[in-house]
C-alpha positions as CSV (number, residue, x, y, z in Angstrom):
1,M,-19.6,11.0,36.7
2,L,-16.4,8.8,36.5
3,A,-18.0,6.6,39.0
4,E,-21.2,6.2,36.9
5,L,-19.5,5.6,33.3
6,Y,-16.9,3.4,35.4
7,P,-19.2,1.4,37.8
8,N,-16.4,-1.5,38.2
9,E,-13.7,1.7,39.7
10,P,-14.4,2.0,43.6
11,A,-16.7,5.0,44.0
12,V,-15.2,5.8,47.4
13,R,-11.8,6.2,45.8
14,L,-12.9,8.4,43.0
15,E,-14.5,10.7,46.1
16,R,-11.7,10.5,48.1
17,Q,-9.6,11.7,45.0
18,A,-12.1,14.7,44.0
19,E,-11.7,15.8,47.7
20,E,-8.3,15.4,47.8
21,I,-7.6,17.9,44.6
22,A,-10.5,19.9,46.3
23,R,-8.4,20.1,49.6
24,A,-5.4,21.0,47.6
25,R,-6.4,24.5,46.7
26,V,-6.7,25.0,50.8
27,Q,-3.6,23.8,51.5
28,A,-2.1,26.0,48.5
29,G,-3.8,28.8,50.4
30,V,-5.6,30.4,47.1
31,N,-9.2,29.1,48.3
32,Y,-11.2,29.0,52.1
33,P,-12.7,25.5,52.7
34,S,-16.2,27.0,52.2
35,D,-15.4,27.7,48.7
36,V,-14.3,24.1,48.0
37,D,-17.2,22.5,50.5
38,A,-19.5,24.7,47.9
39,G,-17.7,23.6,44.6
40,L,-17.7,20.2,45.6
41,A,-21.6,20.5,46.2
42,L,-22.3,22.2,42.9
43,G,-20.2,20.1,40.9
44,R,-22.3,17.1,42.6
45,R,-25.4,18.5,41.2
46,V,-24.3,19.4,37.9
47,A,-23.4,15.7,37.7
48,E,-26.6,14.6,39.0
49,R,-28.3,16.2,36.4
50,V,-26.1,14.7,33.3
51,I,-26.5,11.2,34.8
52,D,-30.2,11.6,35.1
53,R,-30.3,12.6,31.0
54,A,-27.9,9.7,30.6
55,N,-30.1,7.4,31.8
56,N,-33.3,8.5,29.8
57,D,-31.4,8.9,26.6
58,G,-32.0,5.6,24.7
59,A,-28.2,4.6,24.7
60,D,-29.0,1.4,26.9
61,R,-31.6,0.2,24.1
62,E,-31.2,-3.2,23.0
63,W,-31.4,-4.3,19.2
64,D,-34.0,-6.6,18.0
65,G,-31.7,-8.2,15.5
66,S,-34.2,-7.1,12.6
67,R,-32.0,-6.6,9.4
68,P,-33.6,-5.0,6.3
69,G,-32.3,-8.2,4.1
70,S,-29.0,-10.0,3.3
71,G,-26.5,-10.8,0.5
72,P,-23.9,-8.3,-0.9
73,R,-26.5,-5.3,-1.3
74,F,-26.2,-4.9,2.9
75,W,-23.5,-4.6,5.5
76,E,-22.0,-7.9,6.2
77,P,-18.9,-8.4,8.8
78,P,-15.5,-8.8,7.2
79,P,-14.5,-11.7,5.5
80,G,-13.7,-14.5,8.4
81,S,-15.0,-12.7,11.3
82,A,-18.9,-13.2,12.5
83,A,-19.2,-10.2,14.6
84,R,-22.5,-8.5,15.3
85,P,-22.7,-5.1,14.2
86,V,-21.7,-2.4,16.2
87,S,-24.2,0.0,18.3
88,P,-27.4,-0.5,15.5
89,V,-29.5,1.5,17.3
90,A,-27.4,4.1,18.1
91,G,-29.1,6.3,15.3
92,T,-32.1,6.5,17.9
93,W,-30.4,7.9,20.9
94,E,-31.8,11.4,22.0
95,T,-29.4,14.3,20.5
96,W,-28.2,17.3,22.3
97,L,-28.7,19.8,19.5
98,M,-30.6,17.9,16.9
99,K,-34.4,17.2,16.6
100,S,-33.7,13.9,16.0
101,G,-31.0,11.8,14.6
102,S,-32.5,11.6,11.3
103,Q,-33.0,15.2,10.9
104,F,-29.8,15.4,8.2
105,R,-30.4,12.2,6.9
106,P,-28.8,12.2,3.3
107,P,-30.8,10.3,0.0
108,A,-29.6,6.3,-0.2
109,P,-26.3,5.9,-2.2
110,P,-26.2,4.1,-5.2
111,P,-26.9,0.0,-4.8
112,F,-24.6,-2.5,-4.6
113,G,-24.0,-3.7,-8.3
114,T,-25.3,-0.4,-10.2
115,P,-22.9,1.3,-12.4
116,A,-22.3,4.1,-10.0
117,F,-21.8,1.7,-7.2
118,L,-18.6,-0.1,-9.7
119,E,-17.7,3.7,-10.0
120,Q,-17.5,4.1,-6.2
121,A,-15.4,0.6,-5.6
122,R,-13.4,1.7,-8.3
123,A,-12.5,4.8,-7.1
124,V,-11.1,3.0,-3.4
125,I,-9.1,0.8,-5.6
126,R,-7.3,3.5,-7.3
127,A,-6.8,5.6,-4.3
128,Q,-5.4,2.5,-2.4
129,Q,-3.1,2.0,-5.8
130,Q,-1.8,5.4,-5.7
131,L,-1.4,6.4,-1.9
132,T,1.1,8.2,-0.9
133,P,3.6,8.0,2.4
134,E,1.2,11.3,3.7
135,Q,-1.9,9.7,2.9
136,K,-0.8,6.5,4.8
137,R,0.3,8.2,7.9
138,A,-3.2,10.3,8.1
139,A,-4.9,7.1,7.5
140,L,-3.0,5.2,10.7
141,F,-3.5,8.4,12.3
142,W,-6.8,9.0,12.2
143,Q,-7.6,5.1,12.2
144,G,-9.6,4.8,15.4
145,G,-10.1,1.6,16.2
146,E,-11.4,-0.2,19.1
147,G,-9.2,-0.2,22.0
148,T,-7.9,3.0,21.2
149,A,-9.3,6.9,21.6
150,L,-11.6,6.4,18.9
151,P,-12.3,9.5,16.2
152,P,-13.8,11.6,18.8
153,G,-11.3,11.2,21.3
154,I,-8.6,11.9,19.0
155,W,-9.9,15.1,18.0
156,M,-10.0,16.1,21.6
157,Q,-5.9,15.1,21.9
158,V,-5.5,17.5,18.8
159,V,-7.4,20.3,20.4
160,L,-5.7,19.6,23.8
161,E,-2.1,19.8,21.8
162,R,-3.6,23.0,20.5
163,L,-4.4,24.5,24.1
164,H,-0.8,23.4,24.9
165,D,0.8,25.8,23.1
166,E,-2.3,28.6,23.3
167,P,-4.1,28.0,26.4
168,L,-7.5,29.5,26.9
169,T,-9.2,30.2,30.3
170,T,-10.5,27.6,32.4
171,P,-13.8,28.4,31.6
172,R,-13.4,29.2,28.1
173,T,-11.6,25.7,27.9
174,T,-14.2,24.2,29.6
175,R,-17.1,25.2,27.6
176,L,-15.1,24.6,24.4
177,F,-14.8,21.1,25.1
178,A,-18.9,21.1,26.0
179,A,-19.5,22.6,22.4
180,L,-17.0,20.4,20.7
181,T,-18.2,16.9,22.6
182,V,-21.9,17.3,22.3
183,A,-21.5,18.5,18.8
184,M,-19.5,15.3,18.1
185,A,-22.2,13.0,20.0
186,D,-24.7,14.4,18.0
187,A,-22.6,13.6,15.0
188,G,-22.3,10.3,15.8
189,V,-26.1,9.5,16.2
190,A,-26.4,11.1,13.0
191,A,-23.9,9.1,11.5
192,W,-25.5,5.7,12.9
193,D,-28.8,6.7,12.0
194,A,-27.4,6.3,8.1
195,K,-25.7,3.5,8.4
196,Y,-28.6,1.4,10.1
197,T,-31.0,3.1,7.7
198,Y,-29.0,2.0,4.5
199,W,-26.8,-1.0,5.9
200,Y,-24.6,-0.2,3.2
201,P,-21.5,-2.5,2.1
202,R,-18.1,-1.7,3.4
203,P,-15.6,-1.8,0.3
204,E,-13.5,-5.0,1.6
205,N,-16.9,-6.5,0.8
206,G,-18.3,-4.8,-1.9
207,I,-15.2,-5.1,-3.9
208,R,-14.4,-8.8,-3.1
209,D,-18.1,-9.5,-4.2
210,S,-18.0,-7.3,-7.5
211,L,-14.7,-6.4,-8.7
212,D,-11.6,-8.2,-7.0
213,P,-12.4,-11.5,-4.6
214,D,-8.4,-10.8,-3.1
215,W,-8.8,-7.2,-2.5
216,K,-7.4,-6.1,1.1
217,P,-7.9,-2.6,2.6
218,F,-4.8,-0.5,4.0
219,V,-6.3,-0.5,7.7
220,E,-8.9,-2.7,9.2
221,T,-12.8,-2.6,8.3
222,P,-14.9,-1.7,11.2
223,L,-17.7,-3.9,12.1
224,F,-20.6,-1.6,11.3
225,P,-21.8,-0.4,8.1
226,S,-20.0,1.9,5.3
227,Y,-22.8,5.2,4.5
228,V,-22.0,7.6,5.8
229,S,-18.5,7.8,7.0
230,G,-18.8,8.8,11.3
231,H,-14.7,9.8,10.8
232,S,-16.3,12.4,8.1
233,T,-19.6,13.3,10.2
234,Y,-17.3,13.8,13.6
235,S,-14.7,15.6,12.1
236,G,-17.0,17.8,9.9
237,A,-18.7,18.8,13.2
238,A,-15.4,19.4,15.1
239,A,-14.1,21.2,12.5
240,E,-16.9,23.9,12.4
241,V,-16.9,24.4,16.3
242,L,-13.1,24.6,15.9
243,A,-13.0,27.2,13.0
244,H,-15.6,29.4,15.3
245,V,-13.6,29.1,18.5
246,F,-10.3,29.8,16.6
247,P,-11.2,31.8,13.7
248,D,-7.7,32.6,12.7
249,Q,-6.8,29.3,12.1
250,A,-10.5,28.3,10.8
251,Q,-9.1,27.2,7.5
252,L,-6.5,24.6,9.1
253,W,-9.4,23.3,11.0
254,R,-11.4,22.5,8.3
255,E,-8.6,21.3,6.1
256,R,-7.7,18.9,8.9
257,G,-11.7,17.8,9.1
258,R,-11.3,17.3,5.4
259,E,-8.0,15.2,6.0
260,A,-9.9,13.0,8.4
261,G,-12.5,11.8,6.1
262,L,-10.4,11.4,3.2
263,S,-8.3,9.1,5.6
264,R,-11.2,6.7,5.2
265,I,-10.9,6.4,1.6
266,W,-7.3,6.5,1.6
267,G,-7.5,3.1,4.2
268,G,-9.6,1.4,1.9
269,I,-12.8,1.3,4.4
270,H,-15.0,4.2,3.0
271,Y,-16.1,4.8,-0.7
272,P,-16.2,8.4,-1.7
273,V,-20.0,8.5,-1.8
274,D,-19.5,7.9,2.1
275,D,-17.4,10.9,3.2
276,I,-19.2,13.7,1.1
277,P,-22.6,13.2,2.9
278,G,-21.0,12.7,6.3
279,A,-19.0,15.7,6.1
280,R,-21.9,17.9,5.0
281,M,-24.3,16.3,8.2
282,G,-20.9,17.2,10.4
283,R,-20.9,20.8,9.3
284,R,-24.7,21.3,10.2
285,I,-24.5,20.0,13.4
286,G,-20.9,22.2,13.9
287,E,-23.1,25.0,12.8
288,L,-25.9,24.3,15.5
289,A,-23.3,24.0,18.0
290,V,-21.7,27.5,17.4
291,G,-25.3,29.1,17.1
292,R,-25.6,27.6,20.8
293,I,-22.3,29.0,21.9
294,E,-23.3,32.6,20.2
295,R,-27.0,32.5,21.8
296,D,-25.7,31.4,25.3
297,G,-22.8,34.4,25.1
298,A,-20.1,32.4,26.2
299,E,-18.2,34.4,24.1
300,Q,-18.8,37.5,26.2
């Protein structure tokens, strides 16, 4: 899988590392050579199936450059930037749990310039004026900009810390991350479907064009449309899966999910109207993942 994802990495070196790790089990006296050979062969067969699916899921589809329109009603890069939008066709990628990326698409947000839009913009301004130290820390923790682990990676880091204190068995840990990542993969497709259906302007542009020409957000504005919040969608999905796997901490996980979504309003890069539908979509996708866990008997 790593050789496929990182083609610049020497495949021979990756294969050698895999075999070295596997042979260490024989050297440690905990496996026979035949166990290692069978395990390596099985792992490669699984990877071939995943790679075949990945090569046909639409993720290499090119954007044709079409937009619904221009002007303040629609997303533009932040002031001073001429960057292209990030992954405009990601909402069309093949999904794992949903029927399609549009399955849970929310209705349109209030149009730019309307009283409802202006109230959303003022809510972002008020949130930034009243930021607490805790909210600033949350905004920076969940920021997940380019060059970082990004929001799904941040969630996986959070879960790894949880497992360090209370580990699961290897099969259950693997299954947890499979459900978590599949749910977040679909959450990303659903969020990007909405983003590039509506091309909603970010607060940095919307506020400057309607209320305050000098306004700036607390964190850096991402290079894609605002509605819905990807953080809210990813986090709603992740929180539902984790609440199911760790039922004694369900409230804690859902609170972390809400914090992640709200952090984008505190950071000044999303409106409240971006957060609520995104979180709702994420929860519904998380419920699909939980249903899959229950159906396949992974908890028996």
